[in-house]
C-alpha positions in Angstrom: 60.6 252.4 225.7 58.2 254.3 223.4 55.9 256.9 224.9 53.3 256.4 222.2 50.0 254.8 223.2 46.9 253.6 221.5 44.8 256.6 220.5 47.8 258.8 219.8 48.3 260.2 216.3 51.0 258.2 214.6 54.1 260.3 214.0 54.5 261.3 210.3 57.5 260.1 208.5 59.3 260.2 205.2 62.0 257.6 204.4 63.4 255.5 201.6 62.8 251.8 201.2 65.2 249.1 199.9 64.7 250.3 196.3 65.1 254.0 197.0 61.4 254.7 196.8 60.2 257.5 199.1 57.6 256.2 201.5 55.4 258.4 203.7 52.9 257.7 206.4 50.4 259.6 204.3 50.7 256.9 201.6 48.8 254.6 203.9 45.8 256.8 204.7 42.6 254.7 204.5 44.5 251.5 205.2 45.5 249.7 208.4 49.3 249.7 208.7 51.5 247.3 210.6 54.7 249.2 211.2 57.3 246.9 212.7 60.7 248.0 213.9 63.5 245.4 214.1 67.1 245.7 215.2 69.0 244.3 212.2 68.3 242.7 208.9 69.2 239.0 208.5 69.8 238.3 212.2 68.0 235.3 213.6 65.2 237.1 215.5 64.6 239.6 212.8 64.5 236.9 210.2 62.0 234.8 212.2 59.8 237.9 212.7 59.9 239.0 209.1 59.3 235.5 207.7 56.4 235.0 210.1 54.8 238.2 208.8 55.6 237.0 205.2 54.0 233.7 205.8 50.7 235.3 206.9 50.9 238.2 204.5 47.8 237.2 202.6 45.8 237.3 205.8 47.0 240.8 206.4 45.9 241.9 202.9 42.5 240.2 203.4 42.0 242.3 206.6 43.0 245.6 204.8 46.4 245.7 206.5 49.6 246.9 204.8 53.0 245.8 206.3 56.1 248.0 206.5 59.4 247.1 208.2 61.9 249.6 209.6 65.5 249.3 210.8 68.6 251.5 210.6 70.2 249.2 208.0 71.3 250.5 204.6 69.1 250.2 201.5 71.6 247.6 200.2 71.3 245.5 203.3 67.5 245.8 203.4 67.3 244.8 199.7 69.5 241.7 200.3 67.2 240.8 203.3 64.1 241.3 201.3 65.4 239.2 198.3 66.9 236.4 200.4 63.7 235.8 202.3 61.2 236.8 199.6 59.6 239.4 201.8 56.6 240.9 200.0 56.5 244.2 201.9 58.8 247.3 201.8 61.7 247.7 204.3 62.6 251.3 205.3 66.3 252.0 205.5 66.2 254.6 208.4 70.0 255.2 208.5 69.6 258.7 210.0 67.2 257.2 212.6 64.5 259.9 212.1 61.7 257.4 212.1 63.2 255.4 214.9 63.4 258.5 217.1 59.9 259.7 216.1 58.4 256.4 217.3 60.6 256.3 220.4 62.1 252.9 219.6 65.8 253.9 219.7 67.6 253.9 223.0 69.6 252.0 225.6 69.5 248.2 225.5 71.2 245.5 227.4 72.6 242.3 225.8 75.0 239.9 227.5 75.7 242.3 230.3 76.6 245.2 228.0 74.5 248.4 227.6 74.4 250.0 224.1 72.0 252.1 222.0 69.9 250.2 219.6 66.4 249.5 218.2 63.8 248.1 220.6 61.8 245.5 218.7 58.3 247.2 218.6 55.3 247.0 216.3 52.7 249.8 215.9 49.3 249.0 214.4 48.0 252.2 212.9 44.3 252.5 211.8 42.8 254.0 208.7 42.8 257.5 210.2 46.5 257.5 211.2 45.9 256.8 214.9 47.8 254.2 216.8 45.4 251.3 217.5 48.0 249.0 219.3 51.6 249.0 220.4 53.3 245.6 220.7 56.5 245.8 222.6 56.8 242.2 223.7 57.1 240.8 220.2 57.2 237.0 219.8 59.3 236.8 216.7 58.1 233.3 215.6 54.4 234.1 216.1 54.2 237.8 215.6 51.4 237.7 213.0 49.2 235.9 215.6 49.8 238.8 218.0 48.6 241.3 215.4 45.8 239.3 213.8 44.3 237.9 217.0 
């Protein structure tokens, strides 16, 4: 779905997290960033993915990674998701879909024979210089950390 590839400059973004804090890509300069896009907070696949990243969060920190989740959910829903599953990383509430569109993860999907627009589960690993190091579009929700930290 996305047209972004390794080596591309990561699209800049400004969005609010679950607590109303303004988060920008520039905040992560000098760090490796795992930017994961998920369809909907508190659904089974998204919960499995977020909890797998949570369970390996210390390993991410040890390797100088920061983790940031993004969906089109409201700040209230993101906050409930974060609190219910004790997620240690911010969750962007991209209700206007600006970040989703910038990264090319919003578009037509098929589910149970129906086509609709939604978020394609995709993760971007962004290096210290703001360049995309890896694009993971075949996310294994229950072992996503292993896909990134290989």
